[in-house]
C-alpha positions as CSV (number, residue, x, y, z in Angstrom):
1,X,129.2,145.5,6.0
2,X,126.2,143.2,6.2
3,X,123.3,141.9,8.2
4,X,123.8,139.0,10.6
5,X,121.0,137.1,12.3
6,X,121.6,136.7,16.0
7,X,118.8,134.7,17.6
8,X,115.6,136.4,16.4
9,X,117.3,139.7,15.7
10,X,119.0,141.0,12.6
11,X,122.0,143.2,13.3
12,X,124.5,145.0,11.0
13,X,128.2,144.0,11.2
14,X,131.4,145.4,9.8
15,X,134.1,142.8,9.1
16,X,137.5,142.7,7.4
17,X,139.8,139.8,6.6
18,X,143.4,139.7,5.4
19,X,144.9,136.5,4.1
20,X,148.6,136.4,3.2
21,X,151.8,135.0,4.6
22,X,152.3,137.9,7.0
23,X,148.7,138.5,8.1
24,X,148.9,139.4,11.8
25,X,147.2,140.6,14.9
26,X,149.0,143.9,14.6
27,X,147.7,144.5,11.1
28,X,144.1,143.9,12.2
29,X,144.5,145.9,15.4
30,X,145.8,148.9,13.4
31,X,142.9,148.6,10.8
32,X,140.2,148.3,13.5
33,X,141.6,151.2,15.4
34,X,141.7,153.4,12.3
35,X,138.1,152.6,11.4
36,X,136.8,153.2,14.9
37,X,138.7,156.5,15.3
38,X,137.5,157.7,11.8
39,X,134.0,156.9,13.0
40,X,134.7,158.9,16.1
41,X,133.9,156.0,18.4
42,X,135.5,155.8,21.8
43,X,136.7,152.2,22.4
44,X,139.2,150.0,24.2
45,X,140.7,146.7,23.3
46,X,140.9,143.9,25.8
47,X,142.8,140.6,25.5
48,X,140.4,137.8,25.1
49,X,140.3,134.0,24.5
50,X,138.2,133.1,21.5
51,X,138.6,129.7,19.8
52,X,138.6,131.3,16.4
53,X,141.9,133.0,17.1
54,X,145.4,131.9,18.1
55,X,145.7,132.2,22.0
56,X,147.3,135.5,22.9
57,X,146.7,137.0,19.5
58,X,143.1,138.1,20.0
59,X,141.2,141.0,21.5
60,X,137.7,142.1,22.1
61,X,136.5,145.5,21.0
62,X,134.7,147.3,23.9
63,X,132.5,150.4,23.5
64,X,130.8,151.9,26.5
65,X,131.8,148.9,28.7
66,X,130.2,146.4,26.3
67,X,132.0,144.0,23.9
68,X,130.9,144.8,20.4
69,X,133.4,142.8,18.4
70,X,136.6,140.8,18.2
71,X,139.9,140.9,16.2
72,X,142.9,138.6,15.9
73,X,144.9,136.0,14.0
74,X,142.8,133.0,12.9
75,X,143.7,129.7,14.6
76,X,145.3,127.1,12.2
77,X,142.4,124.7,12.9
78,X,140.0,127.4,11.6
79,X,142.1,127.9,8.5
80,X,142.1,124.1,8.0
81,X,138.4,123.7,8.6
82,X,137.6,126.2,5.9
83,X,140.3,124.9,3.6
84,X,142.1,128.3,3.6
85,X,145.6,128.0,2.3
86,X,147.2,131.0,3.9
87,X,147.4,132.6,7.4
88,X,144.6,135.1,8.1
89,X,143.6,137.8,10.5
90,X,140.4,139.7,10.8
91,X,137.9,141.6,12.8
92,X,134.1,141.8,13.2
93,X,132.3,144.7,14.8
94,X,128.5,145.0,15.5
95,X,127.4,148.4,14.3
96,X,124.7,150.2,16.3
97,X,122.7,153.3,15.6
98,X,122.7,156.1,18.1
């Protein structure tokens, strides 16, 4: 959990990352669903295309009709760009009060 500057606004985000040979979309989906359910947040997941993730292995997290985050398996080019030596999957969710 940490603050992220978006334009002129600072918002709090929750993020998770898993890096190992079997890191997967399914692992991150399960983790994100567990966190959101434990926080009693009604949500849905929608397939999305996000360049950070492998096509077909990404979803946006939608709360009250608005996308508040994404999850998926990181694209090999992202792993290479950041010199990460293992497959990875992760999620990031904007936290809001109220």
